[in-house]
C-alpha positions as CSV (number, residue, x, y, z in Angstrom):
1,X,85.7,40.5,4.0
2,X,88.8,38.6,3.1
3,X,89.4,35.5,5.2
4,X,93.0,34.4,4.4
5,X,93.8,30.7,4.5
6,X,97.1,29.7,6.0
7,X,99.0,28.5,3.0
8,X,102.8,29.0,3.0
9,X,103.3,27.6,-0.4
10,X,101.1,26.1,-3.1
11,X,101.4,22.4,-3.3
12,X,103.0,21.3,-6.6
13,X,100.6,20.7,-9.4
14,X,97.4,21.8,-7.5
15,X,95.0,24.3,-8.9
16,X,95.0,27.6,-6.8
17,X,91.4,28.3,-5.7
18,X,89.5,31.1,-4.1
19,X,86.4,30.5,-2.0
20,X,83.4,32.9,-2.0
21,X,80.3,32.8,0.3
22,X,77.4,35.1,1.3
23,X,76.5,35.8,4.9
24,X,72.8,36.6,4.7
25,X,70.7,38.5,7.3
26,X,70.1,36.2,10.2
27,X,73.1,33.9,9.4
28,X,75.6,33.1,12.0
29,X,79.1,34.2,11.1
30,X,80.6,31.2,12.9
31,X,78.3,28.9,10.9
32,X,79.3,30.5,7.6
33,X,83.0,30.2,8.5
34,X,82.5,26.6,9.3
35,X,80.7,26.1,5.9
36,X,83.7,27.6,4.2
37,X,86.1,25.4,6.1
38,X,84.0,22.4,4.9
39,X,84.1,23.8,1.3
40,X,87.9,24.0,1.6
41,X,88.0,20.4,2.7
42,X,85.9,19.5,-0.3
43,X,88.3,21.4,-2.6
44,X,91.2,19.6,-1.0
45,X,89.5,16.3,-1.5
46,X,89.0,17.2,-5.2
47,X,92.7,18.0,-5.5
48,X,92.6,21.8,-5.3
49,X,94.6,24.2,-3.2
50,X,92.6,27.0,-1.4
51,X,94.7,30.2,-1.1
52,X,92.0,32.8,-0.3
53,X,88.4,33.0,1.1
54,X,85.9,35.8,0.8
55,X,82.6,36.3,2.7
56,X,80.3,39.1,1.7
57,X,77.3,40.3,3.9
58,X,74.2,40.7,1.8
59,X,70.5,40.4,2.6
60,X,70.1,37.9,-0.3
61,X,72.0,36.8,-3.4
62,X,71.9,39.1,-6.3
63,X,70.3,37.8,-9.5
64,X,73.1,38.7,-11.9
65,X,76.3,37.7,-9.9
66,X,75.2,36.0,-6.6
67,X,77.5,38.5,-4.9
68,X,77.5,42.2,-5.6
69,X,79.1,43.4,-8.9
70,X,81.7,45.5,-7.0
71,X,82.7,42.4,-5.0
72,X,82.9,40.4,-8.2
73,X,85.3,43.0,-9.6
74,X,87.3,42.8,-6.4
75,X,87.5,39.0,-6.7
76,X,88.7,39.4,-10.3
77,X,91.5,41.8,-9.2
78,X,92.5,39.4,-6.4
79,X,92.6,36.5,-8.8
80,X,94.9,38.5,-11.1
81,X,97.2,39.6,-8.3
82,X,97.5,36.2,-6.7
83,X,97.5,34.0,-9.8
84,X,94.3,32.2,-8.8
85,X,92.9,29.7,-11.3
86,X,89.4,29.1,-10.1
87,X,86.7,30.7,-7.9
88,X,84.5,28.4,-6.0
89,X,81.1,29.5,-4.5
90,X,79.6,28.0,-1.4
91,X,76.1,27.7,-2.9
92,X,74.7,26.4,-6.2
93,X,74.8,29.2,-8.9
94,X,72.2,29.7,-11.5
95,X,73.4,29.4,-15.2
96,X,73.1,33.1,-15.6
97,X,75.1,33.9,-12.4
98,X,77.8,31.5,-13.5
99,X,78.0,33.0,-17.0
100,X,78.1,36.6,-15.7
101,X,80.7,35.9,-13.1
102,X,82.9,34.1,-15.7
103,X,82.7,37.3,-17.9
104,X,83.8,39.5,-15.0
105,X,86.3,37.4,-13.2
106,X,87.9,35.8,-16.3
107,X,88.5,32.6,-14.3
108,X,86.9,29.2,-14.0
109,X,83.7,29.6,-11.9
110,X,82.7,26.6,-9.9
111,X,79.9,26.1,-7.3
112,X,79.6,23.8,-4.3
113,X,77.4,21.3,-6.3
114,X,80.0,20.9,-9.0
115,X,82.7,20.2,-6.4
116,X,80.6,17.5,-4.7
117,X,79.7,16.0,-8.0
118,X,83.4,15.9,-9.0
119,X,84.3,14.1,-5.8
120,X,81.5,11.6,-6.2
121,X,82.7,11.0,-9.8
122,X,86.2,10.3,-8.6
123,X,85.1,8.1,-5.7
124,X,82.6,6.0,-7.5
125,X,84.1,2.6,-8.3
126,X,81.2,0.3,-9.1
127,X,79.1,0.4,-12.3
128,X,76.1,1.4,-10.1
129,X,77.9,4.2,-8.5
130,X,79.2,5.5,-11.8
131,X,75.7,5.4,-13.3
132,X,74.3,7.3,-10.3
133,X,76.9,10.1,-10.4
134,X,76.6,10.4,-14.2
135,X,72.9,10.9,-13.9
136,X,73.3,13.6,-11.3
137,X,76.0,15.3,-13.4
138,X,73.7,15.3,-16.5
139,X,70.7,16.6,-14.6
140,X,72.9,19.4,-13.2
141,X,74.4,20.3,-16.6
142,X,71.3,20.1,-18.7
143,X,70.1,23.7,-18.0
144,X,73.6,24.9,-18.4
145,X,74.2,23.6,-21.9
146,X,76.2,25.5,-24.4
147,X,77.9,24.2,-27.5
148,X,79.9,21.7,-25.5
149,X,78.0,18.5,-25.7
150,X,78.9,16.9,-29.1
151,X,81.3,14.6,-27.2
152,X,78.4,12.8,-25.5
153,X,77.6,10.7,-28.4
154,X,78.8,10.2,-32.0
155,X,77.4,12.7,-34.4
156,X,76.3,10.9,-37.5
157,X,75.5,14.0,-39.6
158,X,74.0,13.9,-43.1
159,X,70.6,14.2,-44.6
160,X,67.7,13.3,-42.3
161,X,69.6,13.5,-39.0
162,X,68.4,17.0,-38.1
163,X,65.0,18.6,-38.0
164,X,64.2,21.7,-40.0
165,X,65.9,24.7,-38.4
166,X,67.2,22.7,-35.4
167,X,70.2,24.3,-33.8
168,X,73.2,22.4,-32.5
169,X,72.2,23.3,-28.9
170,X,68.8,21.6,-29.4
171,X,70.6,18.5,-30.8
172,X,72.9,18.4,-27.9
173,X,70.0,18.9,-25.4
174,X,68.1,16.1,-27.0
175,X,71.2,13.8,-26.7
176,X,71.6,14.6,-23.0
177,X,67.9,13.9,-22.4
178,X,68.1,10.6,-24.2
179,X,71.2,9.7,-22.1
180,X,69.4,10.7,-18.9
181,X,66.5,8.4,-19.9
182,X,68.8,5.5,-20.6
183,X,70.7,5.8,-17.3
184,X,67.4,6.1,-15.4
185,X,66.2,2.9,-17.0
186,X,69.5,1.2,-16.0
187,X,69.2,2.5,-12.4
188,X,65.6,1.1,-12.2
189,X,67.1,-2.3,-13.0
190,X,69.6,-1.7,-10.2
191,X,66.8,-0.9,-7.8
192,X,65.0,-4.1,-8.7
193,X,68.2,-6.1,-8.3
194,X,68.7,-4.6,-4.8
195,X,65.1,-5.4,-3.9
196,X,65.8,-9.0,-4.9
197,X,68.9,-9.0,-2.7
198,X,67.0,-7.6,0.2
199,X,64.3,-10.4,-0.2
200,X,67.1,-13.0,-0.1
201,X,68.6,-11.5,3.1
202,X,65.1,-11.3,4.7
203,X,64.8,-15.0,4.4
204,X,67.4,-15.3,7.2
205,X,65.0,-13.2,9.4
206,X,68.0,-11.0,10.4
207,X,67.3,-7.4,11.2
208,X,69.1,-4.7,9.1
209,X,71.1,-1.9,10.7
210,X,72.3,1.0,8.5
211,X,75.1,3.3,9.5
212,X,74.2,6.9,8.6
213,X,75.9,10.2,9.4
214,X,77.7,13.2,8.2
215,X,80.6,12.5,5.9
216,X,83.9,11.9,7.7
217,X,82.1,11.1,11.0
218,X,83.8,7.7,11.2
219,X,81.1,5.4,9.8
220,X,83.5,3.3,7.8
221,X,86.0,3.0,10.6
222,X,83.2,1.8,12.9
223,X,81.9,-0.6,10.2
224,X,85.4,-2.1,9.8
225,X,85.7,-2.5,13.6
226,X,82.4,-4.3,13.9
227,X,82.6,-6.5,10.8
228,X,86.3,-6.9,10.2
229,X,85.6,-5.6,6.7
230,X,88.1,-3.6,4.7
231,X,85.9,-0.7,3.6
232,X,88.0,2.4,2.6
233,X,88.3,4.7,5.7
234,X,90.1,7.9,5.1
235,X,90.2,11.3,6.7
236,X,88.6,12.7,3.6
237,X,85.0,13.7,2.7
238,X,83.0,11.0,0.9
239,X,85.6,8.3,1.2
240,X,82.8,5.7,0.9
241,X,80.1,5.8,-1.8
242,X,79.1,2.2,-2.6
243,X,77.2,0.4,0.2
244,X,78.7,-2.6,1.8
245,X,76.7,-5.2,3.9
246,X,78.1,-7.6,6.5
247,X,76.8,-9.9,9.2
248,X,77.5,-8.9,12.8
249,X,77.0,-11.1,15.9
250,X,75.2,-9.3,18.7
251,X,74.7,-10.2,22.4
252,X,71.8,-12.5,23.3
253,X,72.6,-14.8,20.3
254,X,71.3,-12.2,17.9
255,X,72.6,-11.5,14.4
256,X,72.1,-8.5,12.3
257,X,73.1,-7.2,8.8
258,X,75.1,-4.0,9.0
259,X,75.2,-1.7,6.0
260,X,77.7,1.1,5.5
261,X,76.3,3.9,3.3
262,X,77.4,7.2,1.7
263,X,77.9,10.1,4.1
264,X,75.7,13.1,4.1
265,X,76.6,16.8,4.0
266,X,75.0,20.3,4.3
267,X,73.6,21.5,1.0
268,X,73.7,18.0,-0.5
269,X,72.6,18.5,-4.1
270,X,69.0,17.5,-4.7
271,X,70.0,15.8,-8.0
272,X,72.5,13.7,-6.1
273,X,70.0,12.6,-3.6
274,X,67.6,11.6,-6.4
275,X,70.3,9.8,-8.3
276,X,71.5,7.9,-5.3
277,X,68.0,6.6,-4.3
278,X,68.9,3.1,-5.3
279,X,71.7,3.2,-2.8
280,X,69.8,5.2,-0.1
281,X,66.9,2.7,-0.3
282,X,69.1,0.5,1.9
283,X,68.6,3.2,4.6
284,X,64.9,3.3,4.1
285,X,64.6,-0.5,4.4
286,X,66.6,-0.7,7.6
287,X,65.1,-1.8,10.9
288,X,67.5,0.5,12.9
289,X,69.6,3.5,11.9
290,X,72.9,4.1,13.7
291,X,73.4,7.9,13.4
292,X,77.1,8.3,13.8
293,X,78.2,11.8,15.0
294,X,81.7,13.2,15.1
295,X,81.7,14.6,18.7
296,X,85.1,16.3,18.1
297,X,83.7,18.6,15.4
298,X,82.8,22.1,16.8
299,X,79.6,22.1,14.7
300,X,78.5,18.6,15.4
301,X,75.0,19.8,16.4
302,X,74.5,21.4,13.0
303,X,75.7,18.2,11.3
304,X,73.1,16.3,13.2
305,X,70.4,18.6,11.8
306,X,71.9,18.2,8.2
307,X,71.7,14.4,8.4
308,X,68.1,14.6,9.7
309,X,67.2,16.8,6.8
310,X,68.6,14.3,4.2
311,X,66.8,11.4,6.0
312,X,63.6,13.4,5.7
313,X,64.2,13.9,1.9
314,X,64.5,10.2,1.4
315,X,61.6,9.3,3.7
316,X,63.7,7.6,6.5
317,X,63.2,10.3,9.2
318,X,60.7,8.2,11.2
319,X,62.9,5.1,11.3
320,X,64.1,4.0,14.8
321,X,67.5,5.5,15.3
322,X,70.3,5.2,17.8
323,X,72.6,8.3,18.0
324,X,76.3,7.2,18.4
325,X,78.8,9.9,19.4
326,X,82.1,8.9,17.9
327,X,85.7,10.1,18.4
328,X,85.5,10.4,22.2
329,X,89.2,9.9,22.3
330,X,89.6,13.5,20.9
331,X,87.4,15.3,23.5
332,X,87.5,15.8,27.2
333,X,85.6,13.3,29.4
334,X,83.4,16.0,30.8
335,X,82.3,16.9,27.3
336,X,81.2,13.3,26.7
337,X,79.3,13.2,30.0
338,X,77.5,16.5,29.2
339,X,76.5,15.3,25.7
340,X,75.2,11.9,26.9
341,X,73.2,13.7,29.6
342,X,71.6,16.0,27.1
343,X,71.0,13.4,24.4
344,X,69.1,10.7,26.3
345,X,69.5,7.0,25.1
346,X,72.6,7.9,23.0
347,X,75.9,6.0,23.1
348,X,79.5,7.4,23.1
349,X,82.4,5.4,21.5
350,X,85.7,5.7,19.8
351,X,85.7,3.6,16.7
352,X,89.5,4.2,16.4
353,X,90.4,2.8,19.9
354,X,87.4,0.5,20.4
355,X,86.3,2.2,23.6
356,X,82.6,1.8,24.2
357,X,82.0,-0.7,21.4
358,X,80.7,-3.4,23.8
359,X,78.2,-0.9,25.2
360,X,77.1,0.0,21.6
361,X,76.5,-3.6,20.7
362,X,74.4,-4.1,23.8
363,X,72.4,-1.0,23.0
364,X,71.8,-2.2,19.4
365,X,70.8,-5.6,20.8
366,X,68.3,-4.0,23.2
367,X,66.8,-1.9,20.4
368,X,66.4,-4.8,18.1
369,X,65.0,-7.0,20.9
370,X,61.8,-5.1,20.6
371,X,61.3,-6.7,17.2
372,X,61.4,-10.1,18.8
373,X,58.4,-11.7,20.4
374,X,58.8,-13.9,23.5
375,X,57.0,-17.2,22.9
376,X,56.5,-20.6,24.7
377,X,56.3,-23.6,22.4
378,X,55.7,-27.3,22.7
379,X,57.4,-28.8,19.7
380,X,57.1,-32.5,18.6
381,X,60.3,-34.5,18.6
382,X,60.0,-35.0,14.8
383,X,60.2,-31.2,14.4
384,X,63.8,-30.9,15.5
385,X,64.5,-28.8,12.5
386,X,62.3,-26.0,14.0
387,X,64.3,-26.2,17.2
388,X,67.5,-25.8,15.2
389,X,65.9,-22.8,13.4
390,X,65.0,-21.2,16.7
391,X,68.6,-21.5,17.8
392,X,69.9,-20.1,14.5
393,X,67.4,-17.3,13.9
394,X,66.1,-16.5,17.4
395,X,67.3,-16.5,21.0
396,X,66.4,-19.7,23.0
397,X,66.1,-18.9,26.7
398,X,64.9,-22.2,28.0
399,X,64.6,-25.7,26.6
400,X,63.4,-29.0,28.2
401,X,62.2,-32.4,27.1
402,X,58.7,-33.4,28.2
403,X,57.7,-36.8,27.0
404,X,57.1,-36.7,23.2
405,X,57.5,-32.9,23.1
406,X,60.2,-30.3,23.5
407,X,59.3,-27.3,25.6
408,X,61.0,-24.1,24.4
409,X,60.9,-20.5,25.5
410,X,62.5,-18.2,23.0
411,X,62.5,-14.8,21.5
412,X,61.8,-14.9,17.7
413,X,62.0,-12.4,14.8
414,X,58.8,-11.6,12.9
415,X,59.8,-13.9,10.0
416,X,59.3,-17.0,12.2
417,X,55.9,-16.0,13.5
418,X,53.9,-18.1,11.0
419,X,56.3,-21.1,11.3
420,X,55.8,-21.4,15.1
421,X,52.0,-20.7,15.4
422,X,50.9,-24.4,15.5
423,X,53.1,-25.0,18.6
424,X,52.3,-21.9,20.7
425,X,51.3,-22.4,24.3
426,X,50.3,-19.9,27.0
427,X,53.5,-20.7,29.0
């Protein structure tokens, strides 16, 4: 079926695109329409202009064309009539499907994975981010190689540079594999550097809170509100790729390190998850995950599931998590009440207006308090540095001076346990 997009006129200089999706047996039509709307947002973020969408009902994708051959010919006719430049599919295509479709449609054939990789490539600003996206792109393109790869490295030519009977495609494939190996080594160095950074931060005994969530759920807006940082926050998908960490003061004299990370999405390419493991390790090492949910989105429950699936892929699904429903300023109060009643122990906020932020900070403090042991100490007067450390790293509840000793009741993080053991009392 054709699902026309409301486009009165093509925006100047933008590539006219057509979206294509399959509705398989058992799929919800509403979910598929929502997936296409999301794909349209991805295309818009990548700089394209969606003028037409098509959904075909089939039990499963066809091996040659993903869609039926008749539908492919219909798409080709529509592209010709409406001067459409590219056809974008809502799933990853096999190399054969992409080649066959290109032969029939006579237009640029792109799949969802390519669009996401393209956006990541545009958004990546740091050397680490660029390495990660290049690795994902190379892994995606390796099985799709044709004679297009000589630009990846300088071709020396001459005697001794090619094996007997070696084709140009084999030469290009080897070059890509060598480049993948080099980038993988570079990213391993990045992982080690990040591990060193985490060890340095752990010396402060501060817990780490990572913000996770579906892309465009408002993570960066909340992060900026909490930390007064200036992380890019736009109404676009994947506005933030590179992780940023800042210190946040919490109630009960607690401090925590908050990290803003890349947003997740349905059908997030596996190669991308693998490539971004150096970044996503920040999530795996966190003491608490803040799962930010866009409550104003009609499919927010599906987005929750998508985020949980990615967390499972990276091994962070068993981490303690606090669900934070954001954008309450865009929904009715009764909707907020109903959602909070259904999702026990969750929090509702508006990162844009600041509503509910104090309650969020208290909830975070309460969750992290479980990491802190309540202790009673008798500290000699000549160990005032320990008392200062308790004030700085822990939460001192009571303090009094008893002769040559200082009596302290405090809640301490795990990192101080060994330091205070000689001075423990039963209290």
